[in-house]
DRENTORKOL-3810 file (N, C-alpha, C; in nm, 4 decimals):
REM DRENTORKOL-3810
@n.u->-1.7564; n.v->-0.3955; n.w->0.2276; ca.u->-1.7975; ca.v->-0.2020; ca.w->0.1469; c.u->-1.7564; c.v->-0.2547; c.w->0.0291
@n.u->-1.8361; n.v->-0.2523; n.w->-0.0834; ca.u->-1.8227; ca.v->-0.2435; ca.w->-0.2024; c.u->-1.8444; c.v->-0.1417; c.w->-0.2973
@n.u->-1.7597; n.v->-0.1022; n.w->-0.3738; ca.u->-1.7235; ca.v->0.0255; ca.w->-0.4701; c.u->-1.7016; c.v->-0.0493; c.w->-0.6101
@n.u->-1.6633; n.v->0.0666; n.w->-0.6727; ca.u->-1.6243; ca.v->-0.0063; ca.w->-0.8159; c.u->-1.4562; c.v->-0.0321; c.w->-0.7793
@n.u->-1.4182; n.v->-0.0182; n.w->-0.6982; ca.u->-1.2964; ca.v->-0.0570; ca.w->-0.6615; c.u->-1.2645; c.v->-0.2579; c.w->-0.6186
@n.u->-1.4007; n.v->-0.2897; n.w->-0.5887; ca.u->-1.3629; ca.v->-0.3829; ca.w->-0.5495; c.u->-1.4378; c.v->-0.4217; c.w->-0.3869
@n.u->-1.4398; n.v->-0.5143; n.w->-0.3945; ca.u->-1.5076; ca.v->-0.5105; ca.w->-0.1832; c.u->-1.3542; c.v->-0.5550; c.w->-0.1581
@n.u->-1.3938; n.v->-0.4460; n.w->-0.0116; ca.u->-1.2462; ca.v->-0.4186; ca.w->0.0380; c.u->-1.2621; c.v->-0.4702; c.w->0.2101
@n.u->-1.2290; n.v->-0.4829; n.w->0.2856; ca.u->-1.2720; ca.v->-0.4611; ca.w->0.4158; c.u->-1.2052; c.v->-0.3204; c.w->0.4886
@n.u->-1.3492; n.v->-0.2919; n.w->0.5951; ca.u->-1.3474; ca.v->-0.1409; ca.w->0.6205; c.u->-1.1948; c.v->-0.1506; c.w->0.6537
@n.u->-1.0833; n.v->-0.1522; n.w->0.7441; ca.u->-0.9414; ca.v->-0.1467; ca.w->0.7734; c.u->-0.9105; c.v->-0.1066; c.w->0.6418
@n.u->-0.8781; n.v->-0.1808; n.w->0.5074; ca.u->-0.7573; ca.v->-0.1830; ca.w->0.3629; c.u->-0.8858; c.v->0.0428; c.w->0.3592
@n.u->-0.7621; n.v->0.0966; n.w->0.3249; ca.u->-0.7462; ca.v->0.2541; ca.w->0.2242; c.u->-0.7329; c.v->0.1933; c.w->0.1200
@n.u->-0.8816; n.v->0.2446; n.w->0.0286; ca.u->-0.8701; ca.v->0.2066; ca.w->-0.1350; c.u->-0.8710; c.v->0.3519; c.w->-0.1429
@n.u->-0.7920; n.v->0.4011; n.w->-0.3315; ca.u->-0.8054; ca.v->0.5513; ca.w->-0.3149; c.u->-0.7774; c.v->0.5025; c.w->-0.5063
@n.u->-0.7994; n.v->0.6296; n.w->-0.5240; ca.u->-0.8091; ca.v->0.6090; ca.w->-0.7198; c.u->-0.6842; c.v->0.7124; c.w->-0.7423
@n.u->-0.6581; n.v->0.6675; n.w->-0.8377; ca.u->-0.4698; ca.v->0.6916; ca.w->-0.9146; c.u->-0.4632; c.v->0.7536; c.w->-1.0167
@n.u->-0.4582; n.v->0.8463; n.w->-0.9959; ca.u->-0.4395; ca.v->0.9256; ca.w->-1.1915; c.u->-0.3521; c.v->0.8748; c.w->-1.2774
@n.u->-0.2850; n.v->0.7407; n.w->-1.1979; ca.u->-0.1798; ca.v->0.7267; ca.w->-1.3209; c.u->-0.2463; c.v->0.5880; c.w->-1.3434
@n.u->-0.1801; n.v->0.5223; n.w->-1.4468; ca.u->-0.1286; ca.v->0.3687; ca.w->-1.4472; c.u->-0.0960; c.v->0.2983; c.w->-1.3760
@n.u->-0.1089; n.v->0.1591; n.w->-1.3631; ca.u->-0.0809; ca.v->0.0886; ca.w->-1.2641; c.u->0.1112; c.v->0.1004; c.w->-1.2329
@n.u->0.1332; n.v->0.0865; n.w->-1.3327; ca.u->0.2863; ca.v->0.0997; ca.w->-1.3289; c.u->0.3823; c.v->0.2121; c.w->-1.3318
@n.u->0.3273; n.v->0.3557; n.w->-1.3440; ca.u->0.3269; ca.v->0.4147; ca.w->-1.3142; c.u->0.3240; c.v->0.4814; c.w->-1.1771
@n.u->0.2319; n.v->0.4416; n.w->-1.1043; ca.u->0.1480; ca.v->0.4512; ca.w->-0.9868; c.u->0.2941; c.v->0.4368; c.w->-0.9304
@n.u->0.2738; n.v->0.3069; n.w->-0.9281; ca.u->0.4209; ca.v->0.2168; ca.w->-0.8380; c.u->0.5240; c.v->0.2855; c.w->-0.9238
@n.u->0.5568; n.v->0.3100; n.w->-0.9864; ca.u->0.6968; ca.v->0.3616; ca.w->-1.0554; c.u->0.7143; c.v->0.4937; c.w->-0.9425
@n.u->0.6503; n.v->0.5836; n.w->-0.9271; ca.u->0.5667; ca.v->0.7091; ca.w->-0.8524; c.u->0.6534; c.v->0.6868; c.w->-0.7597
@n.u->0.5675; n.v->0.5766; n.w->-0.6570; ca.u->0.5536; ca.v->0.4996; ca.w->-0.5430; c.u->0.6966; c.v->0.5228; c.w->-0.5074
@n.u->0.7527; n.v->0.4578; n.w->-0.5685; ca.u->0.8385; ca.v->0.3650; ca.w->-0.5440; c.u->0.9939; c.v->0.4663; c.w->-0.5136
@n.u->0.9834; n.v->0.5902; n.w->-0.6387; ca.u->1.0727; ca.v->0.6558; ca.w->-0.6739; c.u->1.0736; c.v->0.7921; c.w->-0.5535
@n.u->0.9472; n.v->0.8233; n.w->-0.4897; ca.u->0.9384; ca.v->0.8999; ca.w->-0.3859; c.u->0.9712; c.v->0.8366; c.w->-0.2602
@n.u->0.9524; n.v->0.7227; n.w->-0.2373; ca.u->1.0134; ca.v->0.6100; ca.w->-0.1037; c.u->1.1804; c.v->0.6142; c.w->-0.0810
@n.u->1.2312; n.v->0.5652; n.w->-0.2416; ca.u->1.3701; ca.v->0.5702; ca.w->-0.2291; c.u->1.4747; c.v->0.6753; c.w->-0.1961
@n.u->1.3560; n.v->0.8195; n.w->-0.2459; ca.u->1.3999; ca.v->0.9797; ca.w->-0.2695; c.u->1.4151; c.v->0.9874; c.w->-0.0878
@n.u->1.3012; n.v->0.9058; n.w->-0.0210; ca.u->1.3259; ca.v->0.9549; ca.w->0.1749; c.u->1.4437; c.v->0.8472; c.w->0.2245
@n.u->1.5435; n.v->0.7461; n.w->0.1324; ca.u->1.5563; ca.v->0.6569; ca.w->0.2520; c.u->1.4871; c.v->0.5506; c.w->0.2804
@n.u->1.3624; n.v->0.5146; n.w->0.2243; ca.u->1.2793; ca.v->0.3659; ca.w->0.2757; c.u->1.3237; c.v->0.2810; c.w->0.1802
@n.u->1.3248; n.v->0.1396; n.w->0.2442; ca.u->1.3692; ca.v->0.0944; ca.w->0.1310; c.u->1.2695; c.v->-0.0080; c.w->0.0968
@n.u->1.3347; n.v->-0.0782; n.w->-0.0257; ca.u->1.1968; ca.v->-0.1108; ca.w->-0.1370; c.u->1.2564; c.v->-0.3178; c.w->-0.1096
@n.u->1.1853; n.v->-0.3624; n.w->-0.0416; ca.u->1.2281; ca.v->-0.5000; ca.w->-0.0387; c.u->1.1661; c.v->-0.5564; c.w->-0.1343
@n.u->1.0934; n.v->-0.5320; n.w->-0.2004; ca.u->1.0229; ca.v->-0.6307; ca.w->-0.3289; c.u->0.9326; c.v->-0.5812; c.w->-0.4160
@n.u->0.9313; n.v->-0.5605; n.w->-0.5595; ca.u->0.8257; ca.v->-0.5188; ca.w->-0.6482; c.u->0.7638; c.v->-0.6254; c.w->-0.7223
@n.u->0.6541; n.v->-0.6566; n.w->-0.6677; ca.u->0.5781; ca.v->-0.7869; ca.w->-0.7725; c.u->0.4811; c.v->-0.7705; c.w->-0.8809
@n.u->0.5099; n.v->-0.7877; n.w->-1.0157; ca.u->0.4156; ca.v->-0.8018; ca.w->-1.1114; c.u->0.3146; c.v->-0.8636; c.w->-1.0951
@n.u->0.1649; n.v->-0.8919; n.w->-1.0418; ca.u->0.0876; ca.v->-1.0016; ca.w->-1.0113; c.u->0.0534; c.v->-1.0334; c.w->-1.1675
@n.u->-0.0124; n.v->-0.9523; n.w->-1.2254; ca.u->-0.0232; ca.v->-0.9898; ca.w->-1.3825; c.u->0.1061; c.v->-1.0750; c.w->-1.4231
@n.u->0.1837; n.v->-1.0343; n.w->-1.4599; ca.u->0.3338; ca.v->-1.1068; ca.w->-1.5631; c.u->0.2964; c.v->-1.2479; c.w->-1.4586
@n.u->0.3365; n.v->-1.2033; n.w->-1.2884; ca.u->0.3473; ca.v->-1.3848; ca.w->-1.2783; c.u->0.2006; c.v->-1.4710; c.w->-1.3078
@n.u->0.0917; n.v->-1.4551; n.w->-1.2921; ca.u->-0.0051; ca.v->-1.4590; ca.w->-1.3659; c.u->-0.0196; c.v->-1.5793; c.w->-1.4493
@n.u->0.0437; n.v->-1.4782; n.w->-1.5698; ca.u->0.0307; ca.v->-1.4652; ca.w->-1.7080; c.u->0.1381; c.v->-1.6288; c.w->-1.7502
@n.u->0.2535; n.v->-1.6489; n.w->-1.6391; ca.u->0.3916; ca.v->-1.7228; ca.w->-1.6125; c.u->0.2805; c.v->-1.8545; c.w->-1.6059
@n.u->0.1321; n.v->-1.8565; n.w->-1.4905; ca.u->0.1235; ca.v->-1.9821; ca.w->-1.4927; c.u->0.0034; c.v->-2.0010; c.w->-1.5921
@n.u->-0.0250; n.v->-1.9518; n.w->-1.7045; ca.u->-0.1613; ca.v->-2.0140; ca.w->-1.7844; c.u->-0.2462; c.v->-1.8644; c.w->-1.7871
@n.u->-0.2625; n.v->-1.7672; n.w->-1.7198; ca.u->-0.3857; ca.v->-1.7159; ca.w->-1.5919; c.u->-0.3900; c.v->-1.5525; c.w->-1.6591
@n.u->-0.4861; n.v->-1.4967; n.w->-1.6374; ca.u->-0.4956; ca.v->-1.3497; ca.w->-1.7047; c.u->-0.5504; c.v->-1.2715; c.w->-1.6067
@n.u->-0.5223; n.v->-1.1496; n.w->-1.5641; ca.u->-0.5556; ca.v->-1.0761; ca.w->-1.5330; c.u->-0.5158; c.v->-0.9604; c.w->-1.5504
@n.u->-0.5599; n.v->-0.8154; n.w->-1.5301; ca.u->-0.5380; ca.v->-0.7079; ca.w->-1.5192; c.u->-0.4622; c.v->-0.6380; c.w->-1.4696
@n.u->-0.3397; n.v->-0.5202; n.w->-1.5038; ca.u->-0.2744; ca.v->-0.5128; ca.w->-1.4447; c.u->-0.2911; c.v->-0.4897; c.w->-1.3120
@n.u->-0.2080; n.v->-0.5631; n.w->-1.2244; ca.u->-0.1740; ca.v->-0.5639; ca.w->-1.0579; c.u->-0.0534; c.v->-0.5697; c.w->-1.0101
@n.u->0.0325; n.v->-0.4361; n.w->-0.9733; ca.u->0.1223; ca.v->-0.4635; ca.w->-0.9034; c.u->0.1487; c.v->-0.4162; c.w->-0.7876
@n.u->0.2467; n.v->-0.4623; n.w->-0.6525; ca.u->0.2360; ca.v->-0.4747; ca.w->-0.5111; c.u->0.4170; c.v->-0.4823; c.w->-0.4819
@n.u->0.3570; n.v->-0.3493; n.w->-0.4043; ca.u->0.5271; ca.v->-0.3024; ca.w->-0.3470; c.u->0.5081; c.v->-0.3441; c.w->-0.1759
@n.u->0.6483; n.v->-0.4034; n.w->-0.1483; ca.u->0.6699; ca.v->-0.4306; ca.w->0.0047; c.u->0.7855; c.v->-0.3388; c.w->0.0118
@n.u->0.7717; n.v->-0.2720; n.w->0.1417; ca.u->0.9009; ca.v->-0.1507; ca.w->0.1645; c.u->0.8900; c.v->-0.1165; c.w->0.3117
@n.u->0.9638; n.v->-0.0331; n.w->0.3549; ca.u->1.0369; ca.v->-0.0129; ca.w->0.5200; c.u->1.1205; c.v->0.0674; c.w->0.5036
@n.u->1.0952; n.v->0.1138; n.w->0.6174; ca.u->1.2457; ca.v->0.1908; ca.w->0.7222; c.u->1.2334; c.v->0.1693; c.w->0.8959
@n.u->1.3162; n.v->0.0596; n.w->0.8726; ca.u->1.3703; ca.v->0.0571; ca.w->1.0363; c.u->1.3000; c.v->0.1940; c.w->1.1586
@n.u->1.3686; n.v->0.3046; n.w->1.1004; ca.u->1.3190; ca.v->0.3684; ca.w->1.1854; c.u->1.2004; c.v->0.4067; c.w->1.2553
@n.u->1.1014; n.v->0.3493; n.w->1.0875; ca.u->0.9753; ca.v->0.4016; ca.w->1.1500; c.u->0.8938; c.v->0.2763; c.w->1.2022
@n.u->0.9169; n.v->0.1563; n.w->1.1038; ca.u->0.8262; ca.v->0.0191; ca.w->1.2163; c.u->0.9410; c.v->-0.0098; c.w->1.2912
@n.u->1.0512; n.v->0.0175; n.w->1.3572; ca.u->1.1227; ca.v->-0.0448; ca.w->1.4999; c.u->1.0605; c.v->-0.0306; c.w->1.6102
@n.u->0.9980; n.v->0.0951; n.w->1.6193; ca.u->0.9467; ca.v->0.1177; ca.w->1.7520; c.u->0.7841; c.v->0.0914; c.w->1.7497
@n.u->0.7185; n.v->0.0480; n.w->1.6559; ca.u->0.6007; ca.v->-0.0265; ca.w->1.5983; c.u->0.6288; c.v->-0.1406; c.w->1.6583
@n.u->0.7403; n.v->-0.2514; n.w->1.5913; ca.u->0.7526; ca.v->-0.4447; ca.w->1.6782; c.u->0.7916; c.v->-0.4034; c.w->1.7785
@n.u->0.8330; n.v->-0.2898; n.w->1.8574; ca.u->0.8722; ca.v->-0.2542; ca.w->1.9920; c.u->0.7910; c.v->-0.2654; c.w->2.0461
@n.u->0.6627; n.v->-0.1825; n.w->2.0640; ca.u->0.5515; ca.v->-0.1779; ca.w->2.1513; c.u->0.5441; c.v->-0.3204; c.w->2.1349
@n.u->0.4955; n.v->-0.3960; n.w->2.0328; ca.u->0.4066; ca.v->-0.5250; ca.w->2.0218; c.u->0.4909; c.v->-0.5811; c.w->1.8912
@n.u->0.5756; n.v->-0.6684; n.w->1.9390; ca.u->0.6153; ca.v->-0.7478; ca.w->1.8165; c.u->0.5692; c.v->-0.8292; c.w->1.7891
@n.u->0.3985; n.v->-0.8224; n.w->1.7591; ca.u->0.3439; ca.v->-0.9148; ca.w->1.7444; c.u->0.2930; c.v->-0.8263; c.w->1.5561
@n.u->0.3347; n.v->-0.7062; n.w->1.5735; ca.u->0.2456; ca.v->-0.6118; ca.w->1.4912; c.u->0.3353; c.v->-0.6313; c.w->1.3635
@n.u->0.4713; n.v->-0.7042; n.w->1.4111; ca.u->0.5642; ca.v->-0.7428; ca.w->1.2984; c.u->0.5481; c.v->-0.7935; c.w->1.1423
@n.u->0.3853; n.v->-0.8831; n.w->1.1988; ca.u->0.3023; ca.v->-0.9245; ca.w->1.1021; c.u->0.2290; c.v->-0.8067; c.w->0.9998
@n.u->0.2594; n.v->-0.7067; n.w->1.0328; ca.u->0.1877; ca.v->-0.5687; ca.w->0.9324; c.u->0.2817; c.v->-0.5391; c.w->0.8346
@n.u->0.4160; n.v->-0.5843; n.w->0.8904; ca.u->0.5231; ca.v->-0.5078; ca.w->0.8349; c.u->0.5985; c.v->-0.5985; c.w->0.7574
@n.u->0.6908; n.v->-0.5500; n.w->0.6381; ca.u->0.7001; ca.v->-0.3907; ca.w->0.6190; c.u->0.5644; c.v->-0.4035; c.w->0.5301
@n.u->0.5580; n.v->-0.2622; n.w->0.5158; ca.u->0.4159; ca.v->-0.1724; ca.w->0.4649; c.u->0.4204; c.v->-0.1881; c.w->0.3186
@n.u->0.2645; n.v->-0.2434; n.w->0.2849; ca.u->0.2651; ca.v->-0.2715; ca.w->0.1414; c.u->0.1717; c.v->-0.1857; c.w->0.0795
@n.u->0.1329; n.v->-0.1565; n.w->-0.0564; ca.u->0.1080; ca.v->-0.1023; ca.w->-0.1222; c.u->0.0570; c.v->-0.2051; c.w->-0.2588
@n.u->-0.0870; n.v->-0.2215; n.w->-0.2881; ca.u->-0.1167; ca.v->-0.2805; ca.w->-0.4124; c.u->-0.1921; c.v->-0.1626; c.w->-0.5602
@n.u->-0.1153; n.v->-0.1760; n.w->-0.6541; ca.u->-0.1863; ca.v->-0.0725; ca.w->-0.6879; c.u->-0.2854; c.v->-0.1717; c.w->-0.8441
@n.u->-0.4044; n.v->-0.1546; n.w->-0.9198; ca.u->-0.4522; ca.v->-0.2684; ca.w->-0.9619; c.u->-0.5733; c.v->-0.1711; c.w->-1.0844
@n.u->-0.5961; n.v->-0.2381; n.w->-1.1945; ca.u->-0.6790; ca.v->-0.1885; ca.w->-1.2799; c.u->-0.8424; c.v->-0.2996; c.w->-1.2927
@n.u->-0.9277; n.v->-0.1679; n.w->-1.3033; ca.u->-1.0374; ca.v->-0.2367; ca.w->-1.2500; c.u->-1.0905; c.v->-0.2928; c.w->-1.4598
@n.u->-1.2011; n.v->-0.3476; n.w->-1.4257; ca.u->-1.2781; ca.v->-0.3657; ca.w->-1.5382; c.u->-1.3331; c.v->-0.2900; c.w->-1.6201
@n.u->-1.3040; n.v->-0.1008; n.w->-1.5832; ca.u->-1.2974; ca.v->-0.0173; ca.w->-1.6406; c.u->-1.2249; c.v->0.1294; c.w->-1.6303
@n.u->-1.1215; n.v->0.0199; n.w->-1.6012; ca.u->-0.9968; ca.v->0.0242; ca.w->-1.6620; c.u->-0.9500; c.v->0.1850; c.w->-1.5651
@n.u->-1.0273; n.v->0.2075; n.w->-1.4790; ca.u->-0.9841; ca.v->0.2601; ca.w->-1.3614; c.u->-0.8315; c.v->0.2117; c.w->-1.2693
@n.u->-0.7702; n.v->0.3122; n.w->-1.2440; ca.u->-0.6531; ca.v->0.2569; ca.w->-1.1049; c.u->-0.6461; c.v->0.2345; c.w->-0.9911
@n.u->-0.6592; n.v->0.1654; n.w->-0.8881; ca.u->-0.6901; ca.v->0.1496; ca.w->-0.7866; c.u->-0.6070; c.v->0.1752; c.w->-0.6869
@n.u->-0.5502; n.v->0.1977; n.w->-0.5487; ca.u->-0.4395; ca.v->0.1794; ca.w->-0.4712; c.u->-0.4710; c.v->0.1525; c.w->-0.3699
@n.u->-0.4088; n.v->0.0205; n.w->-0.2597; ca.u->-0.4993; ca.v->-0.0286; ca.w->-0.1261; c.u->-0.3495; c.v->-0.0527; c.w->-0.0593
@n.u->-0.4332; n.v->0.0575; n.w->0.0515; ca.u->-0.2801; ca.v->-0.0250; ca.w->0.1831; c.u->-0.3853; c.v->-0.0036; c.w->0.3676
@n.u->-0.3164; n.v->-0.0447; n.w->0.4152; ca.u->-0.3164; ca.v->-0.0138; ca.w->0.5628; c.u->-0.2482; c.v->0.0731; c.w->0.6186
@n.u->-0.3574; n.v->0.1884; n.w->0.6769; ca.u->-0.3061; ca.v->0.2594; ca.w->0.7786; c.u->-0.2852; c.v->0.2371; c.w->0.8887
@n.u->-0.1585; n.v->0.3691; n.w->0.8876; ca.u->-0.1260; ca.v->0.3595; ca.w->1.0311; c.u->-0.2199; c.v->0.3791; c.w->1.1731
@n.u->-0.2929; n.v->0.4047; n.w->1.1563; ca.u->-0.4489; ca.v->0.4086; ca.w->1.2853; c.u->-0.4586; c.v->0.2721; c.w->1.2602
@n.u->-0.4695; n.v->0.2467; n.w->1.1461; ca.u->-0.5486; ca.v->0.0567; ca.w->1.1590; c.u->-0.4613; c.v->-0.0041; c.w->1.2222
@n.u->-0.3052; n.v->-0.0225; n.w->1.2262; ca.u->-0.2016; ca.v->-0.1027; ca.w->1.2376; c.u->-0.2217; c.v->-0.0785; c.w->1.3805
@n.u->-0.2531; n.v->0.0422; n.w->1.4508; ca.u->-0.2292; ca.v->0.1217; ca.w->1.6294; c.u->-0.2868; c.v->0.0428; c.w->1.6763
@n.u->-0.4284; n.v->0.0744; n.w->1.5663; ca.u->-0.5762; ca.v->0.0109; ca.w->1.6699; c.u->-0.5561; c.v->-0.1700; c.w->1.6908
@n.u->-0.5155; n.v->-0.2423; n.w->1.5878; ca.u->-0.5319; ca.v->-0.4151; ca.w->1.5976; c.u->-0.4204; c.v->-0.4123; c.w->1.6515
@n.u->-0.3133; n.v->-0.3628; n.w->1.7111; ca.u->-0.2018; ca.v->-0.3915; ca.w->1.7666; c.u->-0.2006; c.v->-0.3391; c.w->1.8744
@n.u->-0.2736; n.v->-0.2492; n.w->1.9693; ca.u->-0.3181; ca.v->-0.2056; ca.w->2.0765; c.u->-0.1295; c.v->-0.1123; c.w->2.1005
@n.u->-0.1376; n.v->0.0158; n.w->1.9716; ca.u->0.0343; ca.v->0.0463; ca.w->1.9559; c.u->-0.0582; c.v->0.1927; c.w->1.9843
@n.u->0.0211; n.v->0.2574; n.w->2.0429; ca.u->-0.0460; ca.v->0.4209; ca.w->2.0917; c.u->-0.0287; c.v->0.4687; c.w->1.9902
@n.u->-0.1739; n.v->0.5463; n.w->1.8595; ca.u->-0.1247; ca.v->0.6340; ca.w->1.7601; c.u->0.0180; c.v->0.6578; c.w->1.7182
@n.u->0.0807; n.v->0.7315; n.w->1.8287; ca.u->0.1848; ca.v->0.8252; ca.w->1.8062; c.u->0.2848; c.v->0.7498; c.w->1.7457
@n.u->0.3658; n.v->0.6299; n.w->1.8223; ca.u->0.3845; ca.v->0.5566; ca.w->1.7000; c.u->0.3594; c.v->0.4994; c.w->1.6168
@n.u->0.2854; n.v->0.4515; n.w->1.5737; ca.u->0.2221; ca.v->0.4354; ca.w->1.4063; c.u->0.1999; c.v->0.5043; c.w->1.3424
@n.u->0.2002; n.v->0.6819; n.w->1.4078; ca.u->0.1831; ca.v->0.7468; ca.w->1.3023; c.u->0.2866; c.v->0.7481; c.w->1.2027
@n.u->0.4506; n.v->0.7365; n.w->1.2142; ca.u->0.4952; ca.v->0.7762; ca.w->1.0534; c.u->0.4898; c.v->0.5836; c.w->0.9389
@n.u->0.3357; n.v->0.5493; n.w->0.9969; ca.u->0.3266; ca.v->0.4131; ca.w->0.9165; c.u->0.2266; c.v->0.4923; c.w->0.8014
@n.u->0.1893; n.v->0.6120; n.w->0.8531; ca.u->0.0437; ca.v->0.6716; ca.w->0.7811; c.u->0.1147; c.v->0.6698; c.w->0.6019
@n.u->0.0637; n.v->0.6253; n.w->0.4994; ca.u->0.0544; ca.v->0.6743; ca.w->0.3968; c.u->0.0046; c.v->0.7526; c.w->0.3143
@n.u->-0.1525; n.v->0.7617; n.w->0.3401; ca.u->-0.1916; ca.v->0.9061; ca.w->0.2943; c.u->-0.1556; c.v->1.0177; c.w->0.2331
@n.u->-0.0171; n.v->1.1000; n.w->0.2907; ca.u->-0.0519; ca.v->1.2149; ca.w->0.2889; c.u->0.0760; c.v->1.1582; c.w->0.1293
@n.u->0.1809; n.v->1.1208; n.w->0.1338; ca.u->0.2465; ca.v->1.0638; ca.w->0.0624; c.u->0.1374; c.v->1.0224; c.w->-0.0456
@n.u->0.1155; n.v->0.9236; n.w->-0.0313; ca.u->-0.0184; ca.v->0.8419; ca.w->-0.1573; c.u->-0.0782; c.v->0.9791; c.w->-0.2525
@n.u->-0.1346; n.v->1.0666; n.w->-0.1743; ca.u->-0.1950; ca.v->1.1660; ca.w->-0.1764; c.u->-0.1455; c.v->1.2379; c.w->-0.3065
@n.u->-0.0180; n.v->1.2781; n.w->-0.2619; ca.u->0.0644; ca.v->1.3739; ca.w->-0.2757; c.u->0.1541; c.v->1.3362; c.w->-0.4356
@n.u->0.1944; n.v->1.2126; n.w->-0.4085; ca.u->0.1861; ca.v->1.1465; ca.w->-0.5228; c.u->0.1557; c.v->1.0988; c.w->-0.6580
@n.u->0.0468; n.v->1.0336; n.w->-0.6239; ca.u->-0.0101; ca.v->1.0073; ca.w->-0.6962; c.u->-0.1596; c.v->1.0998; c.w->-0.7534
@n.u->-0.1695; n.v->1.1929; n.w->-0.7151; ca.u->-0.3007; ca.v->1.2655; ca.w->-0.7057; c.u->-0.4107; c.v->1.2142; c.w->-0.7194
@n.u->-0.4181; n.v->1.0973; n.w->-0.5941; ca.u->-0.5023; ca.v->1.0228; ca.w->-0.5753; c.u->-0.6712; c.v->1.0688; c.w->-0.5112
@n.u->-0.7101; n.v->0.9813; n.w->-0.5391; ca.u->-0.8687; ca.v->1.0434; ca.w->-0.4513; c.u->-0.8989; c.v->1.0106; c.w->-0.3092
@n.u->-0.9968; n.v->1.0199; n.w->-0.2754; ca.u->-1.0198; ca.v->0.9986; ca.w->-0.1410; c.u->-1.0797; c.v->0.9044; c.w->-0.1040
@n.u->-1.0222; n.v->0.8392; n.w->0.0367; ca.u->-1.0329; ca.v->0.6933; ca.w->0.0354; c.u->-1.1869; c.v->0.6313; c.w->0.0665
@n.u->-1.2623; n.v->0.5504; n.w->-0.0639; ca.u->-1.3256; ca.v->0.4895; ca.w->-0.1110; c.u->-1.4241; c.v->0.4171; c.w->-0.0244
END
C-alpha cells in the first residue's frame, strides 16, 4: 500500500499525528510511563544519521514494553518475542505531515498463532488515537 505516508506493508498500522515528531514521541513516552510501561530505548534517527553525514527528515523511534502484557504472548509462543518489545516510529514526510507507525496486537496474534485475547493488551490503537489526536489508519 502506498500513501503520502510512504509505502508500507498492510500489517503495519500508519496514522497521522497532530503533533511534531518530537512532541508525538514525547507525548507517547509520557503516557506510557504514566501507566507503568518501561521505555527501553528512544532513538532520534535523524540525529544518528546526521552524525554519519547523512540527512533525514525528523524520525524518532520508541521501544517499550510491559511484562504483564508481553509475557503471556511469549508464553503462548516464544517466537513472538521477535515482535517484542513493542515499537512506534514517528516521522515527518516531504509535505511536513507527521505520521506514526506500529504493529497491531491483532497482527502479532495472527502472525504467531496466539489467541486474540492474549494479544489484546498489545493493541496501541486506543492510546495512540487518544494521545496523538491521530487520524484513521491509512
